py3Dmol code that shows the C-alpha trace and the ligand (Angstrom):
import py3Dmol

protein = """\
ATOM      1  CA  UNK A   1     -57.567 -36.833 133.802  1.00  0.00           C
ATOM      2  CA  UNK A   2     -57.814 -33.851 131.456  1.00  0.00           C
ATOM      3  CA  UNK A   3     -58.755 -34.327 127.806  1.00  0.00           C
ATOM      4  CA  UNK A   4     -58.433 -31.833 124.950  1.00  0.00           C
ATOM      5  CA  UNK A   5     -61.446 -30.722 122.900  1.00  0.00           C
ATOM      6  CA  UNK A   6     -62.552 -27.605 121.009  1.00  0.00           C
ATOM      7  CA  UNK A   7     -62.164 -24.155 122.615  1.00  0.00           C
ATOM      8  CA  UNK A   8     -64.811 -23.531 125.279  1.00  0.00           C
ATOM      9  CA  UNK A   9     -67.601 -21.130 124.193  1.00  0.00           C
ATOM     10  CA  UNK A  10     -67.316 -19.416 127.569  1.00  0.00           C
ATOM     11  CA  UNK A  11     -63.547 -19.172 128.311  1.00  0.00           C
ATOM     12  CA  UNK A  12     -61.719 -20.604 125.253  1.00  0.00           C
ATOM     13  CA  UNK A  13     -59.914 -23.308 127.257  1.00  0.00           C
ATOM     14  CA  UNK A  14     -59.525 -26.631 125.465  1.00  0.00           C
ATOM     15  CA  UNK A  15     -59.117 -28.660 128.680  1.00  0.00           C
ATOM     16  CA  UNK A  16     -61.984 -30.799 129.971  1.00  0.00           C
ATOM     17  CA  UNK A  17     -62.550 -33.507 132.555  1.00  0.00           C
ATOM     18  CA  UNK A  18     -65.147 -36.257 132.275  1.00  0.00           C
ATOM     19  CA  UNK A  19     -67.799 -35.926 135.007  1.00  0.00           C
ATOM     20  CA  UNK A  20     -70.264 -38.605 133.877  1.00  0.00           C
ATOM     21  CA  UNK A  21     -70.624 -41.430 131.370  1.00  0.00           C
ATOM     22  CA  UNK A  22     -74.341 -42.002 131.764  1.00  0.00           C
ATOM     23  CA  UNK A  23     -77.469 -40.080 130.728  1.00  0.00           C
ATOM     24  CA  UNK A  24     -80.916 -39.761 132.307  1.00  0.00           C
ATOM     25  CA  UNK A  25     -82.248 -42.685 130.268  1.00  0.00           C
ATOM     26  CA  UNK A  26     -79.305 -44.819 131.515  1.00  0.00           C
ATOM     27  CA  UNK A  27     -77.780 -44.770 128.009  1.00  0.00           C
ATOM     28  CA  UNK A  28     -74.150 -43.890 127.422  1.00  0.00           C
ATOM     29  CA  UNK A  29     -73.620 -40.123 127.435  1.00  0.00           C
ATOM     30  CA  UNK A  30     -70.219 -38.601 128.075  1.00  0.00           C
ATOM     31  CA  UNK A  31     -70.444 -35.299 129.919  1.00  0.00           C
ATOM     32  CA  UNK A  32     -67.427 -33.074 130.594  1.00  0.00           C
ATOM     33  CA  UNK A  33     -66.580 -29.994 132.643  1.00  0.00           C
ATOM     34  CA  UNK A  34     -64.386 -27.191 131.297  1.00  0.00           C
ATOM     35  CA  UNK A  35     -61.347 -26.789 133.547  1.00  0.00           C
ATOM     36  CA  UNK A  36     -61.119 -23.115 132.602  1.00  0.00           C
ATOM     37  CA  UNK A  37     -64.585 -22.033 133.786  1.00  0.00           C
ATOM     38  CA  UNK A  38     -66.831 -24.879 135.020  1.00  0.00           C
ATOM     39  CA  UNK A  39     -69.170 -25.005 132.017  1.00  0.00           C
ATOM     40  CA  UNK A  40     -70.540 -28.528 131.556  1.00  0.00           C
ATOM     41  CA  UNK A  41     -71.503 -30.050 128.223  1.00  0.00           C
ATOM     42  CA  UNK A  42     -72.005 -33.294 126.318  1.00  0.00           C
ATOM     43  CA  UNK A  43     -68.892 -34.605 124.596  1.00  0.00           C
ATOM     44  CA  UNK A  44     -68.905 -34.564 121.661  1.00  0.00           C
ATOM     45  CA  UNK A  45     -71.391 -31.726 121.204  1.00  0.00           C
ATOM     46  CA  UNK A  46     -74.117 -33.187 118.967  1.00  0.00           C
ATOM     47  CA  UNK A  47     -74.765 -31.400 115.677  1.00  0.00           C
ATOM     48  CA  UNK A  48     -78.131 -29.762 114.926  1.00  0.00           C
ATOM     49  CA  UNK A  49     -78.874 -32.665 112.575  1.00  0.00           C
ATOM     50  CA  UNK A  50     -78.133 -35.265 115.263  1.00  0.00           C
ATOM     51  CA  UNK A  51     -80.334 -33.440 117.750  1.00  0.00           C
ATOM     52  CA  UNK A  52     -83.126 -33.102 115.240  1.00  0.00           C
ATOM     53  CA  UNK A  53     -82.878 -36.870 114.513  1.00  0.00           C
ATOM     54  CA  UNK A  54     -82.944 -37.563 118.260  1.00  0.00           C
ATOM     55  CA  UNK A  55     -86.125 -35.507 118.747  1.00  0.00           C
ATOM     56  CA  UNK A  56     -87.827 -37.131 115.750  1.00  0.00           C
ATOM     57  CA  UNK A  57     -86.975 -40.674 116.848  1.00  0.00           C
ATOM     58  CA  UNK A  58     -87.594 -40.049 120.505  1.00  0.00           C
ATOM     59  CA  UNK A  59     -90.964 -38.480 119.950  1.00  0.00           C
ATOM     60  CA  UNK A  60     -92.133 -40.241 116.770  1.00  0.00           C
ATOM     61  CA  UNK A  61     -94.332 -42.771 118.562  1.00  0.00           C
ATOM     62  CA  UNK A  62     -94.543 -40.716 121.690  1.00  0.00           C
ATOM     63  CA  UNK A  63     -97.544 -38.609 122.652  1.00  0.00           C
ATOM     64  CA  UNK A  64     -95.552 -35.405 122.817  1.00  0.00           C
ATOM     65  CA  UNK A  65     -95.712 -34.215 119.214  1.00  0.00           C
ATOM     66  CA  UNK A  66     -99.502 -34.197 119.158  1.00  0.00           C
ATOM     67  CA  UNK A  67     -99.910 -33.612 122.823  1.00  0.00           C
ATOM     68  CA  UNK A  68    -102.143 -30.818 124.054  1.00  0.00           C
ATOM     69  CA  UNK A  69    -101.944 -29.671 127.667  1.00  0.00           C
ATOM     70  CA  UNK A  70    -104.811 -30.581 129.971  1.00  0.00           C
ATOM     71  CA  UNK A  71    -106.425 -28.182 132.445  1.00  0.00           C
ATOM     72  CA  UNK A  72    -104.325 -29.626 135.268  1.00  0.00           C
ATOM     73  CA  UNK A  73    -101.162 -28.651 133.389  1.00  0.00           C
ATOM     74  CA  UNK A  74    -102.369 -25.094 132.886  1.00  0.00           C
ATOM     75  CA  UNK A  75    -103.114 -24.951 136.633  1.00  0.00           C
ATOM     76  CA  UNK A  76     -99.601 -26.273 137.376  1.00  0.00           C
ATOM     77  CA  UNK A  77     -97.626 -23.956 135.093  1.00  0.00           C
ATOM     78  CA  UNK A  78     -99.600 -20.694 135.048  1.00  0.00           C
ATOM     79  CA  UNK A  79     -98.667 -19.705 138.601  1.00  0.00           C
ATOM     80  CA  UNK A  80     -94.931 -19.822 137.882  1.00  0.00           C
ATOM     81  CA  UNK A  81     -95.340 -17.961 134.604  1.00  0.00           C
ATOM     82  CA  UNK A  82     -97.055 -14.918 136.093  1.00  0.00           C
ATOM     83  CA  UNK A  83     -93.773 -14.180 137.891  1.00  0.00           C
ATOM     84  CA  UNK A  84     -91.992 -14.097 134.532  1.00  0.00           C
ATOM     85  CA  UNK A  85     -94.541 -11.563 133.290  1.00  0.00           C
ATOM     86  CA  UNK A  86     -94.030  -9.457 136.421  1.00  0.00           C
ATOM     87  CA  UNK A  87     -90.266  -9.523 135.794  1.00  0.00           C
ATOM     88  CA  UNK A  88     -90.784  -8.338 132.212  1.00  0.00           C
ATOM     89  CA  UNK A  89     -93.154  -5.574 133.369  1.00  0.00           C
ATOM     90  CA  UNK A  90     -90.574  -4.334 135.864  1.00  0.00           C
ATOM     91  CA  UNK A  91     -88.351  -3.420 132.888  1.00  0.00           C
ATOM     92  CA  UNK A  92     -90.999  -2.243 130.425  1.00  0.00           C
ATOM     93  CA  UNK A  93     -92.850   0.875 131.529  1.00  0.00           C
ATOM     94  CA  UNK A  94     -95.723   0.767 129.078  1.00  0.00           C
ATOM     95  CA  UNK A  95     -96.342  -2.602 127.392  1.00  0.00           C
ATOM     96  CA  UNK A  96     -99.085  -1.273 125.110  1.00  0.00           C
ATOM     97  CA  UNK A  97     -98.298  -2.369 121.570  1.00  0.00           C
ATOM     98  CA  UNK A  98     -94.726  -3.264 122.459  1.00  0.00           C
ATOM     99  CA  UNK A  99     -93.721  -6.392 120.550  1.00  0.00           C
ATOM    100  CA  UNK A 100     -92.898  -9.536 122.526  1.00  0.00           C
ATOM    101  CA  UNK A 101     -91.555 -12.790 121.092  1.00  0.00           C
ATOM    102  CA  UNK A 102     -91.561 -16.068 123.046  1.00  0.00           C
ATOM    103  CA  UNK A 103     -89.042 -18.513 121.559  1.00  0.00           C
ATOM    104  CA  UNK A 104     -90.186 -21.988 122.629  1.00  0.00           C
ATOM    105  CA  UNK A 105     -93.607 -20.793 123.748  1.00  0.00           C
ATOM    106  CA  UNK A 106     -94.782 -24.273 124.888  1.00  0.00           C
ATOM    107  CA  UNK A 107     -98.323 -24.241 126.227  1.00  0.00           C
ATOM    108  CA  UNK A 108     -98.585 -20.445 125.831  1.00  0.00           C
ATOM    109  CA  UNK A 109     -99.046 -19.181 129.393  1.00  0.00           C
ATOM    110  CA  UNK A 110     -96.502 -16.363 129.068  1.00  0.00           C
ATOM    111  CA  UNK A 111     -97.880 -15.234 125.700  1.00  0.00           C
ATOM    112  CA  UNK A 112    -101.431 -15.241 127.047  1.00  0.00           C
ATOM    113  CA  UNK A 113    -100.485 -13.144 130.097  1.00  0.00           C
ATOM    114  CA  UNK A 114     -98.338 -10.774 128.032  1.00  0.00           C
ATOM    115  CA  UNK A 115    -101.159 -10.252 125.538  1.00  0.00           C
ATOM    116  CA  UNK A 116    -103.538  -9.431 128.391  1.00  0.00           C
ATOM    117  CA  UNK A 117    -100.961  -6.970 129.750  1.00  0.00           C
ATOM    118  CA  UNK A 118    -101.036  -5.112 126.409  1.00  0.00           C
ATOM    119  CA  UNK A 119     -98.097  -6.579 124.469  1.00  0.00           C
ATOM    120  CA  UNK A 120     -98.349  -7.414 120.797  1.00  0.00           C
ATOM    121  CA  UNK A 121     -97.248 -11.060 121.064  1.00  0.00           C
ATOM    122  CA  UNK A 122     -95.867 -13.792 118.828  1.00  0.00           C
ATOM    123  CA  UNK A 123     -94.705 -17.319 119.701  1.00  0.00           C
ATOM    124  CA  UNK A 124     -92.437 -19.872 118.073  1.00  0.00           C
ATOM    125  CA  UNK A 125     -92.972 -23.496 119.044  1.00  0.00           C
ATOM    126  CA  UNK A 126     -91.532 -26.591 117.295  1.00  0.00           C
ATOM    127  CA  UNK A 127     -94.014 -28.986 118.933  1.00  0.00           C
ATOM    128  CA  UNK A 128     -97.107 -29.306 116.752  1.00  0.00           C
ATOM    129  CA  UNK A 129     -99.465 -30.270 119.589  1.00  0.00           C
ATOM    130  CA  UNK A 130     -98.522 -27.274 121.710  1.00  0.00           C
ATOM    131  CA  UNK A 131     -98.598 -24.893 118.744  1.00  0.00           C
ATOM    132  CA  UNK A 132    -102.103 -25.988 117.719  1.00  0.00           C
ATOM    133  CA  UNK A 133    -103.328 -25.830 121.310  1.00  0.00           C
ATOM    134  CA  UNK A 134    -102.131 -22.212 121.603  1.00  0.00           C
ATOM    135  CA  UNK A 135    -103.791 -21.220 118.331  1.00  0.00           C
ATOM    136  CA  UNK A 136    -107.078 -23.043 118.916  1.00  0.00           C
ATOM    137  CA  UNK A 137    -107.664 -22.761 122.654  1.00  0.00           C
ATOM    138  CA  UNK A 138    -105.828 -19.557 123.561  1.00  0.00           C
ATOM    139  CA  UNK A 139    -106.223 -17.635 120.247  1.00  0.00           C
ATOM    140  CA  UNK A 140    -102.501 -16.840 120.135  1.00  0.00           C
ATOM    141  CA  UNK A 141    -100.390 -16.195 117.010  1.00  0.00           C
ATOM    142  CA  UNK A 142     -97.845 -19.035 116.822  1.00  0.00           C
ATOM    143  CA  UNK A 143     -95.355 -20.241 114.239  1.00  0.00           C
ATOM    144  CA  UNK A 144     -94.974 -24.033 114.364  1.00  0.00           C
ATOM    145  CA  UNK A 145     -91.297 -24.726 113.683  1.00  0.00           C
ATOM    146  CA  UNK A 146     -87.857 -23.526 114.708  1.00  0.00           C
ATOM    147  CA  UNK A 147     -86.901 -19.861 115.033  1.00  0.00           C
ATOM    148  CA  UNK A 148     -84.615 -20.150 112.004  1.00  0.00           C
ATOM    149  CA  UNK A 149     -87.604 -21.266 109.898  1.00  0.00           C
ATOM    150  CA  UNK A 150     -89.785 -18.421 111.185  1.00  0.00           C
ATOM    151  CA  UNK A 151     -88.033 -15.793 109.018  1.00  0.00           C
ATOM    152  CA  UNK A 152     -87.978 -13.032 111.640  1.00  0.00           C
ATOM    153  CA  UNK A 153     -86.939  -9.589 110.472  1.00  0.00           C
ATOM    154  CA  UNK A 154     -84.105  -7.717 112.189  1.00  0.00           C
ATOM    155  CA  UNK A 155     -84.906  -5.100 114.846  1.00  0.00           C
ATOM    156  CA  UNK A 156     -88.515  -6.236 115.272  1.00  0.00           C
ATOM    157  CA  UNK A 157     -89.016  -6.976 118.958  1.00  0.00           C
ATOM    158  CA  UNK A 158     -88.936  -4.967 122.212  1.00  0.00           C
ATOM    159  CA  UNK A 159     -88.846  -8.099 124.390  1.00  0.00           C
ATOM    160  CA  UNK A 160     -87.741 -11.686 123.713  1.00  0.00           C
ATOM    161  CA  UNK A 161     -88.360 -14.470 126.199  1.00  0.00           C
ATOM    162  CA  UNK A 162     -86.476 -17.796 126.121  1.00  0.00           C
ATOM    163  CA  UNK A 163     -87.539 -20.196 128.827  1.00  0.00           C
ATOM    164  CA  UNK A 164     -85.645 -23.510 128.989  1.00  0.00           C
ATOM    165  CA  UNK A 165     -84.473 -23.278 125.387  1.00  0.00           C
ATOM    166  CA  UNK A 166     -80.779 -22.388 125.442  1.00  0.00           C
ATOM    167  CA  UNK A 167     -79.678 -25.611 127.182  1.00  0.00           C
ATOM    168  CA  UNK A 168     -80.934 -27.556 124.136  1.00  0.00           C
ATOM    169  CA  UNK A 169     -78.852 -25.541 121.673  1.00  0.00           C
ATOM    170  CA  UNK A 170     -75.506 -26.915 120.422  1.00  0.00           C
ATOM    171  CA  UNK A 171     -74.383 -23.394 119.405  1.00  0.00           C
ATOM    172  CA  UNK A 172     -75.813 -21.030 122.052  1.00  0.00           C
ATOM    173  CA  UNK A 173     -73.596 -18.063 121.119  1.00  0.00           C
ATOM    174  CA  UNK A 174     -74.916 -18.098 117.560  1.00  0.00           C
ATOM    175  CA  UNK A 175     -78.467 -18.409 118.859  1.00  0.00           C
ATOM    176  CA  UNK A 176     -77.933 -15.398 121.152  1.00  0.00           C
ATOM    177  CA  UNK A 177     -76.471 -13.409 118.256  1.00  0.00           C
ATOM    178  CA  UNK A 178     -79.544 -14.194 116.137  1.00  0.00           C
ATOM    179  CA  UNK A 179     -81.806 -13.155 119.020  1.00  0.00           C
ATOM    180  CA  UNK A 180     -79.707  -9.972 119.383  1.00  0.00           C
ATOM    181  CA  UNK A 181     -80.456  -9.104 115.759  1.00  0.00           C
ATOM    182  CA  UNK A 182     -84.230  -9.612 116.211  1.00  0.00           C
ATOM    183  CA  UNK A 183     -84.343  -7.106 119.080  1.00  0.00           C
ATOM    184  CA  UNK A 184     -84.789  -3.381 118.600  1.00  0.00           C
ATOM    185  CA  UNK A 185     -82.086  -1.120 120.071  1.00  0.00           C
ATOM    186  CA  UNK A 186     -82.281  -1.335 123.858  1.00  0.00           C
ATOM    187  CA  UNK A 187     -84.579  -4.385 123.625  1.00  0.00           C
ATOM    188  CA  UNK A 188     -84.844  -6.760 126.580  1.00  0.00           C
ATOM    189  CA  UNK A 189     -84.024 -10.466 126.599  1.00  0.00           C
ATOM    190  CA  UNK A 190     -85.039 -12.832 129.413  1.00  0.00           C
ATOM    191  CA  UNK A 191     -83.209 -16.177 129.511  1.00  0.00           C
ATOM    192  CA  UNK A 192     -84.033 -19.011 131.915  1.00  0.00           C
ATOM    193  CA  UNK A 193     -82.172 -22.326 131.927  1.00  0.00           C
ATOM    194  CA  UNK A 194     -81.976 -25.163 134.484  1.00  0.00           C
ATOM    195  CA  UNK A 195     -79.255 -24.523 137.096  1.00  0.00           C
ATOM    196  CA  UNK A 196     -76.635 -27.286 137.306  1.00  0.00           C
ATOM    197  CA  UNK A 197     -75.788 -26.116 140.830  1.00  0.00           C
ATOM    198  CA  UNK A 198     -79.208 -27.010 142.240  1.00  0.00           C
ATOM    199  CA  UNK A 199     -78.779 -30.436 143.807  1.00  0.00           C
ATOM    200  CA  UNK A 200     -82.303 -31.750 143.275  1.00  0.00           C
ATOM    201  CA  UNK A 201     -81.418 -34.471 140.729  1.00  0.00           C
ATOM    202  CA  UNK A 202     -79.863 -37.806 141.585  1.00  0.00           C
ATOM    203  CA  UNK A 203     -76.514 -38.383 139.831  1.00  0.00           C
ATOM    204  CA  UNK A 204     -78.243 -40.872 137.507  1.00  0.00           C
ATOM    205  CA  UNK A 205     -80.764 -38.282 136.324  1.00  0.00           C
ATOM    206  CA  UNK A 206     -78.516 -35.253 136.151  1.00  0.00           C
ATOM    207  CA  UNK A 207     -77.497 -35.292 132.471  1.00  0.00           C
ATOM    208  CA  UNK A 208     -79.714 -35.580 129.435  1.00  0.00           C
ATOM    209  CA  UNK A 209     -78.869 -35.958 125.739  1.00  0.00           C
ATOM    210  CA  UNK A 210     -81.234 -33.098 124.882  1.00  0.00           C
ATOM    211  CA  UNK A 211     -79.508 -30.755 127.344  1.00  0.00           C
ATOM    212  CA  UNK A 212     -76.290 -30.132 125.449  1.00  0.00           C
ATOM    213  CA  UNK A 213     -74.998 -27.428 127.805  1.00  0.00           C
ATOM    214  CA  UNK A 214     -75.478 -27.350 131.585  1.00  0.00           C
ATOM    215  CA  UNK A 215     -75.018 -23.850 133.008  1.00  0.00           C
ATOM    216  CA  UNK A 216     -74.607 -22.217 136.353  1.00  0.00           C
ATOM    217  CA  UNK A 217     -75.204 -18.483 136.664  1.00  0.00           C
ATOM    218  CA  UNK A 218     -71.611 -17.372 135.918  1.00  0.00           C
ATOM    219  CA  UNK A 219     -71.196 -19.421 132.725  1.00  0.00           C
ATOM    220  CA  UNK A 220     -74.630 -18.307 131.508  1.00  0.00           C
ATOM    221  CA  UNK A 221     -73.840 -14.635 132.199  1.00  0.00           C
ATOM    222  CA  UNK A 222     -70.516 -14.889 130.390  1.00  0.00           C
ATOM    223  CA  UNK A 223     -71.967 -16.245 127.139  1.00  0.00           C
ATOM    224  CA  UNK A 224     -74.700 -13.596 127.321  1.00  0.00           C
ATOM    225  CA  UNK A 225     -72.105 -10.823 127.716  1.00  0.00           C
ATOM    226  CA  UNK A 226     -69.998 -12.264 124.871  1.00  0.00           C
ATOM    227  CA  UNK A 227     -73.132 -12.067 122.692  1.00  0.00           C
ATOM    228  CA  UNK A 228     -73.395  -8.279 123.257  1.00  0.00           C
ATOM    229  CA  UNK A 229     -75.998  -8.029 125.976  1.00  0.00           C
ATOM    230  CA  UNK A 230     -75.750  -5.895 129.129  1.00  0.00           C
ATOM    231  CA  UNK A 231     -76.925  -7.909 132.133  1.00  0.00           C
ATOM    232  CA  UNK A 232     -79.473  -5.995 134.210  1.00  0.00           C
ATOM    233  CA  UNK A 233     -79.616  -8.376 137.196  1.00  0.00           C
ATOM    234  CA  UNK A 234     -75.892  -9.077 137.374  1.00  0.00           C
ATOM    235  CA  UNK A 235     -76.000  -9.832 141.132  1.00  0.00           C
ATOM    236  CA  UNK A 236     -78.318 -12.823 140.692  1.00  0.00           C
ATOM    237  CA  UNK A 237     -76.977 -16.253 141.601  1.00  0.00           C
ATOM    238  CA  UNK A 238     -79.786 -17.936 139.641  1.00  0.00           C
ATOM    239  CA  UNK A 239     -79.885 -18.944 135.987  1.00  0.00           C
ATOM    240  CA  UNK A 240     -82.704 -16.457 135.256  1.00  0.00           C
ATOM    241  CA  UNK A 241     -80.931 -13.591 133.546  1.00  0.00           C
ATOM    242  CA  UNK A 242     -82.440 -10.335 132.274  1.00  0.00           C
ATOM    243  CA  UNK A 243     -80.365  -8.368 129.804  1.00  0.00           C
ATOM    244  CA  UNK A 244     -80.475  -5.518 127.336  1.00  0.00           C
ATOM    245  CA  UNK A 245     -79.230  -5.381 123.757  1.00  0.00           C
ATOM    246  CA  UNK A 246     -75.907  -3.567 123.580  1.00  0.00           C
ATOM    247  CA  UNK A 247     -73.643  -2.483 120.699  1.00  0.00           C
ATOM    248  CA  UNK A 248     -70.516  -3.962 122.231  1.00  0.00           C
ATOM    249  CA  UNK A 249     -69.361  -7.071 124.068  1.00  0.00           C
ATOM    250  CA  UNK A 250     -70.018  -6.411 127.758  1.00  0.00           C
ATOM    251  CA  UNK A 251     -67.825  -7.158 130.741  1.00  0.00           C
ATOM    252  CA  UNK A 252     -69.698  -5.888 133.815  1.00  0.00           C
ATOM    253  CA  UNK A 253     -69.821  -9.122 135.812  1.00  0.00           C
ATOM    254  CA  UNK A 254     -66.910 -10.163 138.061  1.00  0.00           C
ATOM    255  CA  UNK A 255     -65.895 -13.673 137.071  1.00  0.00           C
ATOM    256  CA  UNK A 256     -63.805 -15.984 139.207  1.00  0.00           C
ATOM    257  CA  UNK A 257     -63.858 -18.999 136.936  1.00  0.00           C
ATOM    258  CA  UNK A 258     -61.209 -20.926 138.841  1.00  0.00           C
ATOM    259  CA  UNK A 259     -63.431 -20.967 141.941  1.00  0.00           C
ATOM    260  CA  UNK A 260     -66.457 -21.654 139.766  1.00  0.00           C
ATOM    261  CA  UNK A 261     -64.858 -24.752 138.231  1.00  0.00           C
ATOM    262  CA  UNK A 262     -63.644 -26.057 141.609  1.00  0.00           C
ATOM    263  CA  UNK A 263     -67.014 -25.565 143.312  1.00  0.00           C
ATOM    264  CA  UNK A 264     -69.123 -27.132 140.532  1.00  0.00           C
ATOM    265  CA  UNK A 265     -66.771 -30.077 140.210  1.00  0.00           C
ATOM    266  CA  UNK A 266     -66.726 -30.636 143.951  1.00  0.00           C
ATOM    267  CA  UNK A 267     -70.566 -30.463 144.108  1.00  0.00           C
ATOM    268  CA  UNK A 268     -70.861 -33.020 141.309  1.00  0.00           C
ATOM    269  CA  UNK A 269     -68.486 -35.495 142.881  1.00  0.00           C
ATOM    270  CA  UNK A 270     -69.745 -35.155 146.455  1.00  0.00           C
ATOM    271  CA  UNK A 271     -73.432 -35.456 145.472  1.00  0.00           C
ATOM    272  CA  UNK A 272     -73.466 -39.269 145.275  1.00  0.00           C
ATOM    273  CA  UNK A 273     -76.575 -41.442 144.930  1.00  0.00           C
ATOM    274  CA  UNK A 274     -76.391 -42.282 148.619  1.00  0.00           C
ATOM    275  CA  UNK A 275     -76.066 -38.630 149.608  1.00  0.00           C
ATOM    276  CA  UNK A 276     -78.956 -37.772 147.295  1.00  0.00           C
ATOM    277  CA  UNK A 277     -81.296 -40.279 148.961  1.00  0.00           C
ATOM    278  CA  UNK A 278     -80.207 -39.070 152.390  1.00  0.00           C
ATOM    279  CA  UNK A 279     -81.092 -35.483 151.401  1.00  0.00           C
ATOM    280  CA  UNK A 280     -84.519 -33.842 151.496  1.00  0.00           C
ATOM    281  CA  UNK A 281     -84.843 -33.512 147.690  1.00  0.00           C
ATOM    282  CA  UNK A 282     -86.389 -36.866 146.632  1.00  0.00           C
ATOM    283  CA  UNK A 283     -88.866 -36.825 149.562  1.00  0.00           C
ATOM    284  CA  UNK A 284     -89.826 -33.209 149.026  1.00  0.00           C
ATOM    285  CA  UNK A 285     -90.625 -34.084 145.405  1.00  0.00           C
ATOM    286  CA  UNK A 286     -92.958 -36.897 146.496  1.00  0.00           C
ATOM    287  CA  UNK A 287     -94.615 -34.706 149.136  1.00  0.00           C
ATOM    288  CA  UNK A 288     -95.184 -31.961 146.568  1.00  0.00           C
ATOM    289  CA  UNK A 289     -96.889 -34.417 144.209  1.00  0.00           C
ATOM    290  CA  UNK A 290     -99.062 -35.807 147.020  1.00  0.00           C
ATOM    291  CA  UNK A 291    -100.375 -32.290 147.674  1.00  0.00           C
ATOM    292  CA  UNK A 292    -100.361 -30.955 144.119  1.00  0.00           C
ATOM    293  CA  UNK A 293    -101.814 -33.772 142.001  1.00  0.00           C
ATOM    294  CA  UNK A 294    -105.115 -34.466 143.855  1.00  0.00           C
ATOM    295  CA  UNK A 295    -105.717 -30.730 144.071  1.00  0.00           C
ATOM    296  CA  UNK A 296    -105.224 -30.246 140.330  1.00  0.00           C
ATOM    297  CA  UNK A 297    -107.368 -33.306 139.636  1.00  0.00           C
ATOM    298  CA  UNK A 298    -110.257 -31.977 141.727  1.00  0.00           C
ATOM    299  CA  UNK A 299    -109.965 -28.437 140.326  1.00  0.00           C
ATOM    300  CA  UNK A 300    -110.055 -29.816 136.759  1.00  0.00           C
ATOM    301  CA  UNK A 301    -113.568 -31.146 137.469  1.00  0.00           C
ATOM    302  CA  UNK A 302    -114.880 -27.671 138.163  1.00  0.00           C
ATOM    303  CA  UNK A 303    -112.983 -25.707 135.519  1.00  0.00           C
ATOM    304  CA  UNK A 304    -113.257 -26.735 131.892  1.00  0.00           C
ATOM    305  CA  UNK A 305    -111.594 -23.825 130.195  1.00  0.00           C
ATOM    306  CA  UNK A 306    -107.865 -23.062 130.069  1.00  0.00           C
ATOM    307  CA  UNK A 307    -108.527 -19.344 129.648  1.00  0.00           C
ATOM    308  CA  UNK A 308    -110.512 -19.329 132.891  1.00  0.00           C
ATOM    309  CA  UNK A 309    -107.467 -20.638 134.799  1.00  0.00           C
ATOM    310  CA  UNK A 310    -105.129 -18.134 133.130  1.00  0.00           C
ATOM    311  CA  UNK A 311    -107.506 -15.175 133.590  1.00  0.00           C
ATOM    312  CA  UNK A 312    -107.824 -15.903 137.300  1.00  0.00           C
ATOM    313  CA  UNK A 313    -104.049 -15.967 137.808  1.00  0.00           C
ATOM    314  CA  UNK A 314    -103.579 -12.878 135.638  1.00  0.00           C
ATOM    315  CA  UNK A 315    -106.160 -10.915 137.633  1.00  0.00           C
ATOM    316  CA  UNK A 316    -104.557 -11.874 140.944  1.00  0.00           C
ATOM    317  CA  UNK A 317    -101.140 -10.827 139.578  1.00  0.00           C
ATOM    318  CA  UNK A 318     -99.445 -13.637 141.492  1.00  0.00           C
ATOM    319  CA  UNK A 319     -99.296 -17.421 141.708  1.00  0.00           C
ATOM    320  CA  UNK A 320    -101.854 -19.350 143.756  1.00  0.00           C
ATOM    321  CA  UNK A 321    -101.195 -19.997 147.425  1.00  0.00           C
ATOM    322  CA  UNK A 322     -99.766 -23.499 146.836  1.00  0.00           C
ATOM    323  CA  UNK A 323     -97.295 -22.215 144.301  1.00  0.00           C
ATOM    324  CA  UNK A 324     -96.171 -19.471 146.649  1.00  0.00           C
ATOM    325  CA  UNK A 325     -95.750 -21.997 149.448  1.00  0.00           C
ATOM    326  CA  UNK A 326     -93.653 -24.351 147.279  1.00  0.00           C
ATOM    327  CA  UNK A 327     -91.545 -21.467 145.955  1.00  0.00           C
ATOM    328  CA  UNK A 328     -90.849 -20.379 149.542  1.00  0.00           C
ATOM    329  CA  UNK A 329     -89.728 -23.914 150.492  1.00  0.00           C
ATOM    330  CA  UNK A 330     -87.644 -24.436 147.334  1.00  0.00           C
ATOM    331  CA  UNK A 331     -85.639 -21.259 147.885  1.00  0.00           C
ATOM    332  CA  UNK A 332     -84.596 -22.684 151.255  1.00  0.00           C
ATOM    333  CA  UNK A 333     -83.668 -26.227 150.216  1.00  0.00           C
ATOM    334  CA  UNK A 334     -81.901 -25.210 147.004  1.00  0.00           C
TER     335      UNK A 334
END
"""
ligand_1 = """\
1
ZN
Zn -64.667 -22.845 129.762
"""
view = py3Dmol.view(width=600, height=400)
view.addModel(protein, "pdb")
view.setStyle({"model": 0}, {"cartoon": {"style": "trace"}})
view.addModel(ligand_1, "xyz")
view.setStyle({"model": 1}, {"stick": {}})
view.zoomTo()
view.show()
């Protein structure tokens, strides 16, 4: 049954359908799909204040605010990040002294690689533990807080990187417009968000209070075009989008939102718990951990410096052999 809400940020429709009433933590969380385009979001959309309260309460007694990554985490994440650097370098001819901003810089792998490649880097990270780790262990310039608090000047950056940030934002169009203003003319933005079309989560773990919007590639591309960016990899069917600052609202991508809505809705309703546990996804996840975790544990005994791990990956210019193997498999079982 359709319900009416506010106009969709992607297609302006006010019609939604409820697709779930439960969140990842098994608490009540209403999630809806836009009938006009297939964009999925929490209903109601939480305000910035509510989200900020959620993060404070959720993480107050948790380890995450003061958490610093261990060597095994750097081993796990650095291989994937070198591919992001390679993507950036394929659009920037000479990185020397070009300015790169990482919004939500986390444990700093991208900033570290970009700095080694010649970029003049800066990171923004709200988590205190991660921010201090990056400053102390990786000697990176980081602002600990939100991007709004960082007081960034207009037309400052050549490249801005946002990895797994936009799905947390209750007003992504405004965020993209702010990011647009921080870029120099012709500046490059790289946006990565989780893809709602990948069927690796069980229905009970699919939606999360902190993920306000759940995108597939078409909905993500549309809000990027609305925010005056020209998409450079418009043929991609992934939610990793590379775009360039433009003066006008762009409309280069062919959108068939009716099909998009029907397909996403059908995927959501046919991917039941039973079907999930009969698929390869949960078992692949266990197998990956069985291979990955002991290896990281053993390697951590012999390497005691995060920079050593990052330098090795940077010099090779690609992820380690295990990462390449898992990436190969994951592309096939998507
Ligand atoms: Zn819509």
